[in-house]
C-alpha positions as CSV (number, residue, x, y, z in Angstrom):
1,M,0.0,0.0,0.0
2,A,1.3,3.4,-0.9
3,K,1.7,6.1,1.8
4,K,-0.7,8.4,-0.1
5,D,-3.5,5.9,0.6
6,L,-3.1,6.4,4.3
7,Y,-4.1,10.1,4.2
8,E,-7.1,12.1,2.8
9,I,-7.8,15.8,2.4
10,K,-10.9,17.3,4.0
11,D,-11.7,21.0,3.9
12,G,-8.0,21.8,3.1
13,K,-6.6,19.8,6.0
14,I,-4.9,16.4,6.0
15,S,-6.5,13.6,8.0
16,R,-5.1,10.2,8.7
17,K,-7.2,7.1,7.8
18,R,-5.5,4.6,10.2
19,K,-4.7,4.6,13.9
20,H,-1.2,5.2,15.2
21,C,0.7,2.8,17.4
22,P,0.3,3.8,21.1
23,K,3.8,2.5,21.9
24,C,5.8,3.9,18.9
25,G,3.9,7.2,18.6
26,E,3.0,9.4,15.7
27,G,4.0,8.3,12.2
28,V,3.8,4.5,12.8
29,F,0.5,3.2,11.6
30,L,-1.3,0.0,12.7
31,A,-1.8,-2.6,9.9
32,E,-5.4,-3.7,9.3
33,H,-6.0,-7.4,9.3
34,K,-9.2,-9.5,9.3
35,N,-9.4,-10.0,13.1
36,R,-6.7,-7.6,14.5
37,T,-4.6,-4.5,14.0
38,T,-0.9,-4.8,14.5
39,C,2.3,-2.6,14.6
40,G,5.0,-3.9,12.3
41,S,7.7,-2.1,14.3
42,C,7.1,-3.2,17.9
43,G,4.5,-6.0,17.5
44,Y,1.7,-4.3,19.4
45,T,-1.6,-6.0,18.6
46,E,-5.3,-5.0,19.2
47,F,-7.9,-7.7,18.5
48,K,-11.2,-6.8,16.9
49,K,-14.5,-8.0,18.5
């Protein structure tokens, strides 16, 4: 996936489409999987309900 697909422009401002990793901070996105979201850098995982 290209980085341009992670952002969108609304009313002249840039907004992020995905969540950031709470451990790594801003700029590190969580990957979307079927049943979870994970960080590729530190391995942080959130399971979907």
